[in-house]
C-alpha positions as CSV (number, residue, x, y, z in Angstrom):
1,X,2.4,-11.4,-5.6
2,X,-0.3,-11.5,-8.3
3,X,0.8,-10.6,-11.9
4,X,-1.0,-9.6,-15.1
5,X,0.1,-8.8,-18.6
6,X,-1.5,-5.8,-20.4
7,X,-1.1,-4.2,-23.9
8,X,-0.6,-0.5,-23.9
9,X,-3.6,1.2,-25.7
10,X,-2.5,4.8,-25.5
11,X,-1.3,6.0,-29.0
12,X,1.6,7.7,-27.4
13,X,2.5,4.7,-25.2
14,X,3.5,5.3,-21.5
15,X,4.8,8.9,-22.0
16,X,4.0,12.2,-20.3
17,X,0.3,12.4,-19.4
18,X,-0.5,8.6,-19.6
19,X,2.5,7.8,-17.4
20,X,1.6,10.5,-14.9
21,X,-2.0,9.1,-14.6
22,X,-0.6,5.6,-14.2
23,X,2.0,6.6,-11.5
24,X,-0.7,8.6,-9.5
25,X,-3.0,5.6,-9.7
26,X,-0.3,3.2,-8.6
27,X,0.7,5.5,-5.6
28,X,-2.9,5.2,-4.2
29,X,-2.4,1.4,-3.5
30,X,-0.6,0.1,-0.4
31,X,2.2,-2.4,-0.9
32,X,4.6,-2.7,-3.8
33,X,3.4,-2.2,-7.3
34,X,5.8,-2.8,-10.3
35,X,5.8,-2.6,-14.1
36,X,8.1,-4.0,-16.7
37,X,8.5,-5.7,-20.0
38,X,8.1,-9.5,-20.0
39,X,11.3,-11.2,-19.0
40,X,13.0,-7.9,-17.9
41,X,13.5,-6.5,-14.4
42,X,10.4,-4.6,-13.3
43,X,10.6,-1.0,-11.9
44,X,8.6,0.7,-9.2
45,X,5.3,1.8,-10.7
46,X,5.1,4.7,-8.3
47,X,8.3,6.3,-9.7
48,X,7.6,8.7,-12.7
49,X,11.3,8.6,-13.8
50,X,11.4,4.8,-13.6
51,X,8.2,4.4,-15.6
52,X,9.3,7.0,-18.2
53,X,12.7,5.3,-18.4
54,X,11.0,2.1,-19.7
55,X,10.0,4.0,-22.9
56,X,7.0,1.8,-23.4
57,X,5.3,2.3,-26.8
58,X,1.8,1.8,-28.0
59,X,0.8,-1.9,-28.4
60,X,3.7,-3.2,-26.2
61,X,2.9,-5.7,-23.6
62,X,3.9,-5.0,-20.0
63,X,3.8,-7.1,-16.8
64,X,2.2,-5.6,-13.7
65,X,2.8,-6.9,-10.2
66,X,0.9,-5.9,-7.1
67,X,-2.3,-6.5,-5.2
68,X,-5.3,-7.7,-7.1
69,X,-7.1,-4.4,-6.5
70,X,-4.1,-2.5,-7.9
71,X,-3.8,-4.8,-10.9
72,X,-7.5,-4.4,-11.7
73,X,-7.4,-0.6,-11.7
74,X,-4.0,-0.2,-13.4
75,X,-4.7,-2.8,-16.1
76,X,-8.0,-1.0,-17.0
77,X,-6.1,2.3,-17.1
78,X,-3.4,1.0,-19.4
79,X,-5.7,-1.0,-21.7
80,X,-8.0,2.0,-22.4
81,X,-7.4,4.8,-24.9
82,X,-7.1,8.1,-23.1
């Protein structure tokens, strides 16, 4: 499965609104999509609780796994300031 690393641009990290937008975008794509810290076990990117549980902060790098189409959309979402 393709993988990409992305730095979180949102000043609040992946919390509340940015996480909600990310989870909704991930849910639109067929097949598994995951997110996690480099070297750590990834979580389901479609699960709001799992994504919030990562407590990802501004500037942190995450690893996304999924289809190339999902990676393109989700990496753009995470690397832009909302």
